[in-house]
N, C-alpha and C positions, 0 to 999 in steps of 0.2 A: 504494499500499499504505499503510496505517495502522497506529500502535501499538496493540496490543490491551491494553485495561485489565485490570488484573490485581490486583485487591484484594478479600481478601488474595491476597498471592502464593503460590501452592502447585503448585509445577512438578511435573509427571510426568517423570521421567527414567528413561530406560532405556539402557544401553550393553551392547554385545554383548562376546562373549568375546575377541576379537580386540584390543578397545579395552583391555580389562582385564588381557590379556597386556602391553600398551603400557605401562599405567600401573605395572604391577609392577616392569618394566625400570627406568622412571625413579626409582621409589623404591630400587630397588639402585644405582643409579649416584648418586643423591643421598648415600647411605650411604658409596659408595666414595670420593667426592670428599672426605670428611671425614677420610681416613686419609692422604692426600698431606701431606708437610710441605715446604715451600717457603721459600727463604731471602725476607726481607722486600722486596728488591728486585724478585725475579722475581714476588712475589704481588702487589705492587703494580702491576707492568706487566701482568699476565693482567688482573687486576680491572679495571684502567683500560681495557683493550680492550674488554671485557666491557659495562662501563657505558657507555661511548662509543657502542658499536655500537647497544646497545639505544635509547640517547636519540636517536642519528642517526637510525634507521629510523623510530622513533615521530613525532619533529618532522618528517621529511623528508615523510612522508605527508601532513604538515597544511600544507606550502609552506615550511618552512625551508630557505632557500638554502645554508647552509654545507656544503660537503663532509666526508666522513666524516672525513679525515685532518685537517681543520680542528678538528672535534668532538674527535678524540683530543687535539690539542694543547692545547685547551682544557681538556679534562678533566685532562689530566697538571699543568697549571699550577694549576687550582682544587684537585686534591688537595694539590697542594704549599703550599696556604694562599695562593696569589698569583693573587687574581682580578686578571684582565686588563680590557680594556675592557668596560664593562657599560652602554653607552648603551641605552635601550630599543631592542628588536628581537632580532634571532636569537642572539647572543651571551647576552645576559640570559635568553633561553628555556632555554639548554642549562644554564647554572649553576643557573637553578631547578629544574630537574629533579634535578641532583646533591645539591642541600640537600634535597630532598626523600626521595631515597632513604636519607638518614642521618637521617631523623626517626622512626625505627620504635619509639622507645621512646614517643613522644608520639601515635603512630597504630597503637597495637595496639588489636584488637578487645576488646568490642564497639563497632562502629562506630555514629555517629548522622549524621542530616543536618549537623550541623555539622562533622563530620570530613570530609565530601566537600566542603562549602565552603570549610575551611581547604586541603585540598590543592589546588582550584583557585585559591585566592587567591595561594598560594605559587607554583603553575606560572605562572600569567599575569601576576602583579606585572611591571610594568616592561617589557613585552613589547608594548605598543600593541594588545593583543587588543580585539574589540569585546565591550562590556558590562561589568559592574563586577565586578571579581576578588572571589570569594567569594559572589556573590549568584544565586540561582535566577532562571531567567528569566521574564519576565512577558509574552511575546509569544510569536506563532506560531513553530515553529521545522519546517523540514523539509530534506532531503536532495535536492538537484537533481542530475539527470544530462541533460547537454545541453539546458539550460533548461526540463526537466520535473520537477515533483515526483515523485520516484523514491519516497521514504518520508515520511510525516508524522509527525512526533514527538509524544509525549504534550501533550495540550492544557495551556497553562500553570496554568490553575486546578486543575488533578489533580497537578502535580508534585510538591508536597509529600507527598501523601497517598501517591502511589504510591512514590516513594523510600522513605519511612518504611515502607512494607509490604515493599518489596524487602530493607531493612536488618532488619527483623523477622524474615524468613526467614533470612537471612545469619547471624544472631546467635543462631539457636535449630537449626531442623531441617537447615540449610545446613552449618553446623558440623560435623555429624555425618558428611557426605559426603567421599569420596575428595577432597584437596584440589585437584587440577586441575579435577575435575568441579564441585565448588561454585565454584571461581573462574572458570570458563568461563561457567556459567550466570549468574553475579552481572555479569560484564564483557558479556554480551550483553544484559541487561536493563537496566543502566546506560545503555549506547548507544541502547536503543529508548526509554528515557524521554527522553534528551537533556536533562537538567534545566539546563545552562546554555546560555547565548545563543552562546557560542565555548569552544573548547576540551574539548570531551567526549572526544574521542578521546584525545587526550594524557592527561587525568585518568584515563578509563576504563583505559588500559593501564599508568599509575603505580599505579592501584588494584589492577590485576591483579599486578603484580610484589609489591608489598607483601602482598596477601594471600597469595599462594603461600609467601612466606618465613615468615608468621605462622600459615599453617595446616599446616606441617611440614614444607615443601621449601625447607629453609634454605638449601641451595646453589644455588637457582636464580638467585641474583644473580651467580653466576660463569659463567652461560651467556649465549650471544647469540641470546636466545629471538626477538627482535623480527625479526631478519634472516631467520629462518625462517618467522615467520608472516606477514610483510608484503612478502616480495621477490615475490609474486604478488598483489597487491593485488586483482585482479578475482575470484580465489577466496576471498581474505578476505572482500570485500563481499558475494559471492553468497551465502556460507553464513550471514553475519550475516542478511541478507534472507531466505534459506530458513527459518531458525529462526522469523523473524518470522511468514512467510506460512503455514507448515504447523503451528508450535506444536511442533516436534520439536527436541530439543537433541542427539541421537544425533550427527548429521552433523558439528556444530559440534565437538563435543567430542572427537570422533574426529580431525578436522584439528588441533585444538589439541594432542591429545596426540602425534600423529606428529610436529609440528613441534618439540614441547619435548623428546621424545626424541631428535631429530636434533640439538637444541642441546647437551643434556647428553652425548650421545655424544662430539660435538665437544669439548666442554670436558674430558671426561675424557682424550681424547688429549692436549691441550694441556697439562694439568696434570702427565700421567704423565712427559711429556717434561723437566720441570723438578723432579718429585719427588727430594727428597733423601735418602730411604729407602735408595736404590742408590748412594749415594755413600760408601760405607764406613763408616757409622756403626754402632758397636756396640748391642746392644739397651738397654744402660745410658743412652747418650746419647739414643736414640730416646724413651726414658720420660720422660725430662728435657723434652726439647722439647714433647714432648706434653701434660704436665702444666702447663708455663708457659704454653703456649698457651691450655690450658683455663682457668686461673687468672685470666690477663689482669692481673695486678698483681704489685707488686714481691715478691720472696721471699728469705728469707736461706737461708744453707748449711744450718742445721738443718732448715729445711722441705724442702729438696730432698733431703736425707737420709733422709726419710720416705718420698720417692717410691721410690728405689732402694736397697734393703735390700743390706748385704753390702758396701759400699764404704767405704774408709777416707776421712778428710778429705781426704788428699792427691790420692788419685784422683778424689775427687769434684770437688775444685776443679779438677782438670786437665781434666775434661771438660766443665765450666761455662766455663771458659775458652775451649776449643777451639770451643765453641757459639757465643761470643762472635766468635771470631776468622772463623767460617763464616758470620755474618750471622743468626743465629736469635735470639741475646739480647743486651741492652747490660747493661754492668756499671756500677754506681754506687758510689762511695766504695772505702775501702780496709779491709783487715785485718777487724777484727770487726765493722766498719759496713758491710761490703760488701751490696749487693744486686743481684739479678738481675731481668730482666723480659725477657718475650718482646717483640720489637721490634713496634710497632704502626705500619705505614707511613702509615695515614691520621690519624697524631696532628695534625699542622697542619691539616688540614682539619676535624676533629672540633672542633678549638678555635674555627674560625672557625663552625662550627654551633652551638656554645653561645653564642657571642657574639652571633650574628644569627638563626640559624634560627628558633628557636621565636618569637621577637620578630615576626619577618615573617610567619608562618603564623597569628598570633592565638591560639597554642597554651599561650602561657606562664601 
């Protein structure tokens, strides 16, 4: 089977009513996940599990030997701002993925071929991968199955043109589609073009996650999507091949939608079990937490007073101080200089990203 040349890329996409119903359920669950309020420690732990799971399943498919518990440990250590051993190889590959997930501000659409090269450079730097990080391939590429070329990718002389055509679609008509539909089609075509000598699967799945969040499914990062997509590799690969052979995206969209729904349902149950709204918080305190999380910066008592009408200064301070004790807010300063802010459990890691991440991807 060979990659089919598609320039310009103008796919015909059709999905059935059952798939549309699944997509609607995912949208609703994405909104529901916004309503949960967790302590910083609980949120950090659940997000660590989700990120580690996605990275593990994606890299495992490509031969990374680390067990999932090792990936969880390394993820927890990295998020705490303490990188462990990062000699070239499996551990560096995991850390690279974590950095890339936190570079959303520099990877927002519209995307260009340079965006894809930057992500590839970030993911493969220091891992001992074949080829040059961040460079499109210039040689023949195929996927082997028992010594036979099962799929022949885009010819190297057409990689730049076909990648640009795919991105033109993504940045225009593709952006108007349901997020998961657009993202699945983009992922399939990226894998079919196979623009890099090595690392295409890892790059494609990373772009898949980034694009889901950027196109409206902001809480997809909380879901163990790769576990559901990749735990049956033969089904996953067969559907990718079927879309290439038949030119139909309906089947792979249906499969991705069902897997993502399962991941969202699982995340909903995990977060619901830690939700602090059921922990005897009054409406005023709930409002304070929600607004502090939304603001994401330091605020004064008078700002909090605007959020909750009808509370005296003493009552407002009491509620804010209780939220500090419960692990939602951090308090800085005293008396008139007192400031509060919602706790960001990823602050140590984000500081590392600022120090190293942009420079490493060539996006600075």
